[in-house]
N, C-alpha and C positions, 0 to 999 in steps of 0.2 A: 677298310685296310686290315689286312691279316697282321696279327702279332703273335710273338711267340715268347713272351715272359714266362718263365717257371713259375710253379706255385709258391716257392720260397719268396720270389720277387714280388708276387702279387699280394702277398701277406703285408708287404710295405703299403699304408694307406696312400700314400703319394703316386707310388708305382701304379696302384690300382685305378685311381682316378686318371691319371695319364693313358693307361690301357683302356679306359672307357673311350676317352677323347680320340685317340689315334684310331680306334675301331670305326668311328663315326665317319672318317675321312674316306669318300669314294674316288679320290684324285681327278675330279671334274675340272680342276684348273680355273674356276669361276674367281677365285681369289687373287689370281695373278694380275688380273685386269685393273684392280683397285688398290694394288699394294704399291707405295711410293717408290721403295728401293728397285722393285722389279721393272716400274715404269722407267725409273731413270737408267738402271744398269743392265737389265735384260738378261741377267743370270738367274736361272732356274734356282739356284741355291740361295738367292736373294729374294724368294718368293714365298707365301705362306707354305704352299705345298712343298716347295724344296727344303724348307727348313724343318717341316713336318717329319720328312725322311731322315733328314741328319739328326733330329731329336729321337726319333724311334731307334735308330742305329747304335746311338750313343746310350740310352737308356736300357735298352735290350741286352746290350753287350756289358752294362754293369761296370765299364772301366772309366778311366779318365777321360775327360774330353779331349779331342784333338785340335790342333790348331786350327784346322779348315772349318770345323764345326763352330768354335768359339767365335771366328772372324765373322762369320754369316749370322750366327745367333746375336752377337754384337750389332750388326747392322739393322737388326729389327727395331723400329721406333715404337713397338707396341702401340700403334695408332689404332689397331682393332678395327681397321676398314675391312679386313677379311672376314670378321666376324659378321658384319652387316651384309656382306655378299653372299657367304657360305649358305647353300641351300640345303646342308645336311646339319647345321646346327652344331658344326665343330667349335668347341670352347677354348679358342687356341690362346686366350690370356693366360688360363691356368697351366696350360702345357708349356708355352714358353717361359713361364714364372718358374715353373719346376724345372725346367731345362737351365735356368740361369742359376738357380741354387745348386743344382749339380755341378755346373761349370765353376762356381765359385768354391766348391769344397774339393773338386778334383784336379782342376787345372792351374798350373803355377804361370802367371802372367810374368812379362818382362818387368823389370825393376821400376821403370820410368812409368809404365802403366799401373803398376799395383801403386805407386806412390800416388798417383794422380786420382787414383778411383779413392783411395783411403781420404785423400783431403777432401774431395767432394763429400762423401759421406759424412765426414766429421763436421765441416763448416757449414754446408747449406743448410741442413735441419736446425742448426742453433743459431737464432737471429742475432745473438752477441757476437759471435765469432764471425758470423757471415758479414755483418756490418764492418768488423774489422778488417776482415778480408778485403772488402770493396775500397775501404780507405787506403789499404796498402796498394791495390791495384791502381787506384788513381795516382799515386806516387810514383808507380812503376811506369805508367805510360809512356814518358819520354824515353825510356829505354826499352819499349817493347819490342823493337828490330833485333835486339841482341838476345832475346829469350828463344827457348825452344818453340817449334810449331804450336801445339796446343795450348801451352801456357801463354803464347803471345796471343792467340785467339781469345782467351779468358779474360787478359788485360784489356784488349780492345773492346770487349763486350760491356766491360764495368761503367756503371752510368757515370757521366761527368758530374753531376750533382745528385747528392743522395739526400733524400728528404730526411726530417727528424722523425725520431719515433715518435708514434701517436699514444697519448695518455688513454686513448679509448680501446687500446689492445691490452690493457693491464686487466687481471681479473677483477670483475665488478658486476653489477646489475643495472641494466638501464630500463628504467620503467615503461610501460606502454603510454601513448598520448590517448587519453581518453579512457573509455572501457576496455579492460584487456581481454583480448580473445584467445591468445595462445600464450604459452611460457615456452622459450626456444633457447638453445644453448648454439651460439655462433662460433665456427670452427675459425679462428683468426690467423691458424697456419704459421709458417717459418719464413720462407723467401720472400712472400706476398708482402708481409707487414714490414719488410725492410725496403724493398723496392717500390712499393706503392702502398703507404698507409690510407691513403685517401680511399681505397675501395673498401676496406672495413669500415670507415666512418661513413661513407654513403650507405652502406649496407644496413649498419645499425640506425641511422636516420630513417631511412626507407622502412624497416621493420616496425620500429617503434610508431612511426606514423601511421603505420595500418593496424596498430593494435596488438603488438608483440611486445611482451617483456623478454629482453634480450639478456641472456647471461653468458659472459665470458669467463668459462670456468678456470678454477684453480687447478694448475697441473696437465692442463691439455696442450698439446705442441703439435709437432710435424706428425702428419698422418702415416709415416713411414714408407710412402709410395717410393721415395728417391732410392732408399737401401733396398727396398722390395725388388725393384726392377735391376739392381745391381746383383742381385742373387744372394745379399747379405740378410738371410732369413732372421736370424736371431735378433738384429738390431731391429728389423722392421716390425716384428712380433713385439718386442719390447716397448716400441713407440705405439703400437696399436692397443696394447694394454693398458698403457698409461692415459690413454685418450677415454677408453671405454670405463675405466675406474672414474676419471675426472667427470664424464658426462652421466655415470651412475649415482655419483653423489648428488648430482644437481636433480636427477629424477628422484632420489629418495628424500630430498630435502625441499620440497615445492613442487615437484612434479616436473615432467617435461613432455612437450608435444612434438618436438621435432629437433634434430640436429641440422643446423643450416649451414651450407657450404657454399661458399661463392668463388672456389678455385676448382673447375671440374676435374682437374687431375686427382686432387685431393678426395673428391666426390666418389670417383669411381672406386678407388680404395676403400675408403670407410663404408660403402655399401658393400663391400667384400669382405668386411671383417668377420662375418659369421663363418665364411668358408677358410678364411687364413687362419683362425684359432679353432677350427673343427676338432681337431686332435686333442685339445688339451680340455678335459672334462670340466675343470674350473672355470674355465673362460666361455666355454662353447655357447651356453644358454644366454649369458650377458652379452657377449660380442653379437649373437645373431640378434637379440633385441635392440642393441644400439644400431646395428646396421639397418634394421628395419625403420628405425626413427629418421635415418639420414634423409636429406632433401637437397636438392640443388635450389638456390634461392630463387630461381624462377618458378619451380614447381610450388614453393610455398606461397609465392606472390599469385601465382593463378588461383589458389584455393582461397585467399584471402580476398582477392578482387582489386585489381588496380584502381586507384582514385586519382587521375590525372587532373590538373588545375588548369591545362593550358597554357602555363607559363613557358614551356619550351619552345624555342624557336622551331620553325618549320624546317629542321635540317634533313638532308638525305644521308642516311646511315648503310654503309656496306657492312652487313652482317657476316663474320667468319666464324664458322660453326666449329669449335674446338673438338678434337677428334675423342677426347675423352668424354665430352658431352653428346655427341652425335652417334659415336659407336660404343663406347663404353656404357652410357646411361641410356641411350635410344632416346635423347630429348634433342628434337630436331626443330619443328615449327615453332614451339612455345616461344622461345625467346623474341622471334621476331613478331610474333603475335602481340606480345607485350608492349615492344618498341613502337608498333603501329598504333595499337591503344593509346599509347602516351602521346601521339602526335606526329610521330617520326614517319618520313618515308623510307622503306627499307629495301634494299637491294641485294639480291643474292650475288655470292662470288663465284665466277665459273669454277669449277673443277673442286667444288667445295667439299668433296668427299675425300681429297688428298691432304695430307699433313703440311702443316708449315715448316716442319723442322725442328721445333723445339723439343717437344717430347721428352720433359725433365731435363735429365743431364744430356741427352743426346747431341744437342748443340755444342756440348763442349767436348764430349768424347768422339763424336764423328763430324767434326767441323766441316768438311769438304762437301758430304751429302746434305747435310743440314744447310749450308748456304745455298745450295743449288734449289733445294726445296722451298727456302725462304724467298729467293728472288722470284721464283715462279709463282708463289702466291701473292707477294707484293705487286708483281705486274698485273696481276688479275684484279687486285683490289684496286689499284689506281685506274685501271681501265673501266671500272664502273662509274668513275666520275663523281663519287660521293664526296660529301663535305668532311665526313670522319668514318671511320671504322671501329666496330664494337666487337667484343668478344668476352667469354665468359672464363677465360683461364689466363693467369698471369704470365705463365712461361710464352702463351702465344702473343699476347700483348708486347712483351720485351722483343721477342722474335720479329715479329712483323714490324715493329717500329724500326728496327735495324736494317730492314730493306726499304722501307718506303721511301727514304730521301732520294735513293737512285732511281726509284721507279715512276716518281711524278715528275712528267717530262716538263712542265711548266714551271718547275721549282717551287710550287706551293705546297706548303706543309700540311700533310693530312693527320689531323689528331687521333690518336688511338686510345681508346677508353673501355673501360670495364662497362658491361652491360648495366649494371646497376648505378653507375655514376649518372647515366642518361635517364634512367627511371627515377632517381632521386629528384634530379632537377625537375622532372615533369610533374612529379607530384608534391612540389614546394620545397624543394632543397635548394643549395646553392648552385649557380652554373659553375660547370667542372672548369678548373682552370685552363686545361688544355683547350677550351672553346673561347677563351676571353682574350686572347692575343689578335 
């Protein structure tokens, strides 16, 4: 693709990167076949190729984003399926993130939209505020019909039963069982430890059982992905710096072999910290070093070698491949291999490349499209006839669970679990509560 940025524009390092990305695009359109919004809507502007044209026009003009550009960029899930499909290696993720930052800086959204996005950016990354907001949503449920559209959907998505906070998510060190093989920091996250603290508990048991000393670092928190994908760059970079600082201290006081992440949306972002902070000299080297240490939990288990006990039942598992894992981190077969090693029968989900519609805050900000994608995904999962479904990202787990009740024709509940809960059980941990009914 030809571009026409001025020399003054190209002096901006972000424009320079976007220019390189744009010039790699050859208009082939392979991306349209695997883009969820294009598959649903059939609008060229809701395909990666169409959005690239809109972003190019916006950035080259150097002016405020238009309503049309904002509408179609907002509809992008950042599922990154287009990056898997693209034969020209167009780094769409960095381009659309730059576009969102430009939109946030130059476009004034309607008041209700601004308020909603501000609320999500403030509440979701803060476990205390997020827990409080969910309690309030539970109280508001009887009055949901009186609420505006998107707020009504948020109240409906709030879990009816909120688990207690886990003591294992507090800063501390969990010693390895037997000989220590690795010393790792576990990213406990933000929303996950409110919605399903069992995931971190299972991860810690699993890792210590396989010879890891696990550190929950003081000062580590939200990865910054949520605000990063909303274009709120300053906030996202502050969160990234807090994590880099926290894990750097762990490294300096006892060493650090890996930063383990069990929410793949967070993992994609942490692995990109070196790029995100590349323009800040005092952070560039440390952030790149931390990013190089980042591992999805399945990557670490592959290196450690899974030790199944044979205790797990012979269940059939439908594996949902989270977009941030298969497209963002290029981890596809590994989780299924580990589940098979653990004794489970694993079935693929049809249209595995298409997003479930969760995508961070997407299901809250674009509920109509997200619901169509959720129901499509849930129908495919139910059609596998599996006993349960596993995935490696909390957003997917919540999203899919919301669609499975209607999708299972025989009224049979299909448990939705994180992959580590099954692997923990298969290597000597407790049977997941979702499977005990």
